[in-house]
C-alpha positions as CSV (number, residue, x, y, z in Angstrom):
1,M,134.8,133.2,128.5
2,L,136.2,130.4,130.8
3,S,139.7,131.8,130.3
4,L,138.6,134.8,132.4
5,F,139.2,132.5,135.4
6,G,142.9,132.7,134.2
7,M,142.8,136.4,134.1
8,A,141.3,136.6,137.5
9,M,143.9,134.3,138.9
10,A,146.7,136.2,137.2
11,I,145.6,139.4,138.8
12,G,144.7,137.7,142.1
13,T,148.0,136.0,142.5
14,I,149.9,139.2,141.9
15,W,148.3,141.1,144.8
16,W,145.9,139.0,146.9
17,I,146.1,135.2,146.5
18,P,149.1,133.7,148.3
19,M,151.0,130.8,146.7
20,N,149.7,128.2,149.1
21,V,146.1,129.1,148.4
22,E,146.7,129.2,144.6
23,Y,147.2,125.4,144.5
24,I,143.9,124.9,146.2
25,L,142.0,127.2,143.7
26,W,143.3,125.7,140.5
27,P,141.7,122.3,140.8
28,I,138.4,123.9,141.7
29,I,138.7,126.2,138.6
30,F,139.5,123.1,136.5
31,I,136.5,121.3,137.7
32,I,134.2,124.2,137.1
33,C,135.6,124.8,133.6
34,A,135.4,121.0,132.8
35,Y,131.7,121.1,133.8
36,F,130.9,124.0,131.6
37,I,132.9,122.6,128.6
38,A,131.1,119.3,129.0
39,K,127.7,121.0,129.3
40,G,128.1,123.5,126.5
41,C,130.3,121.8,123.8
42,N,129.2,119.4,121.1
43,G,132.5,117.6,121.0
44,K,136.2,118.1,121.1
45,Y,136.0,118.3,124.9
46,F,139.7,117.6,125.3
47,F,140.7,120.2,122.7
48,N,138.4,122.8,124.2
49,G,139.8,122.2,127.7
50,F,143.3,122.3,126.4
51,M,142.7,125.6,124.6
52,V,141.1,127.2,127.7
53,S,144.4,126.5,129.6
54,I,146.5,127.9,126.7
55,V,144.6,131.1,126.8
56,N,144.9,131.1,130.6
57,C,148.6,130.7,130.2
58,I,148.7,133.8,128.0
59,W,146.8,135.9,130.6
60,I,148.9,134.6,133.5
61,T,152.3,134.7,131.9
62,S,151.6,138.2,130.6
63,A,150.4,139.6,133.9
64,H,153.2,138.0,135.9
65,F,155.8,139.3,133.4
66,I,154.3,142.8,133.4
67,W,153.9,143.0,137.2
68,Y,157.0,141.0,138.0
69,A,158.1,143.3,140.8
70,E,154.8,142.9,142.6
71,Y,154.4,139.2,141.9
72,M,157.8,137.8,142.9
73,P,157.8,138.9,146.6
74,T,154.8,136.7,147.2
75,H,156.3,133.8,145.3
76,I,159.8,133.7,146.8
77,D,159.8,129.9,146.9
78,M,159.9,129.9,143.1
79,N,163.3,131.6,143.1
80,K,164.8,129.1,145.5
81,N,164.6,126.3,142.9
82,M,166.0,128.2,140.0
83,T,169.6,127.6,138.8
84,G,171.7,128.8,135.9
85,Y,169.9,130.9,133.3
86,M,166.7,130.7,135.2
87,A,168.2,132.2,138.3
88,D,170.1,134.9,136.4
89,H,167.1,135.9,134.3
90,P,163.9,135.0,136.3
91,R,161.7,137.4,134.4
92,R,162.7,135.8,131.1
93,A,162.4,132.4,132.6
94,M,158.7,133.1,133.1
95,L,158.3,133.4,129.4
96,I,159.8,129.9,129.0
97,V,158.2,128.2,132.0
98,G,154.8,129.9,131.7
99,P,153.9,128.2,128.4
100,L,155.2,124.9,129.6
101,V,152.9,125.1,132.6
102,G,150.1,126.1,130.3
103,I,150.6,123.0,128.2
104,V,150.7,120.7,131.2
105,S,147.6,122.5,132.7
106,G,146.0,122.1,129.3
107,L,146.5,118.4,129.3
108,V,145.0,118.2,132.8
109,L,142.0,120.4,131.9
110,G,141.5,118.6,128.6
111,L,141.4,115.3,130.5
112,F,139.0,116.7,133.1
113,S,136.8,118.0,130.3
114,W,136.8,114.7,128.5
115,I,135.9,112.9,131.8
116,A,133.2,115.4,132.5
117,S,131.7,114.9,129.0
118,K,131.1,111.3,130.0
119,I,129.3,112.3,133.3
120,V,127.5,115.6,132.6
121,K,124.2,115.8,130.7
122,K,124.3,118.1,127.8
123,D,122.3,121.3,127.4
124,A,119.4,121.0,124.9
125,S,121.0,123.8,122.8
126,A,124.3,122.1,122.6
127,A,122.9,118.8,121.2
C-alpha cells in the first residue's frame, strides 16, 4: 500500500508537481513510509523499506516512460546532463536510470525504516 505514494508521485510529476518541489516531497514521503513500516512490521525493516522503493520505481519509471512527452517538458534540466547514448535515446535511458534510482532510493528508505524501527513503538497487532 505504501508504494501508492510512488504511483501518486509518478502521476503528479508528469502533470502537476514541478521538479524543484519533487525533491522536497520525497524526504517527507520516506519519513512517512519509514514510520508506517516501523509501526506495522515485525522485522526486516530495511528489506521492507527497500522493497517499497523498488515497487515505487516500477510505478514511476513506467508512468514516465508511457507519458514521456508530457513528463519531459517539465524536467528539461534532466536532458542537459545527458551525453552519448543517454542524450540520443532519453526515453530508453529512463529504463536504465529509473531502476538505479529505485535501488538508491531503496537503500535510503531501508535505512530510514531501520532507524525508525529503533525509535517508533510497535502496534500491539504487529508484536
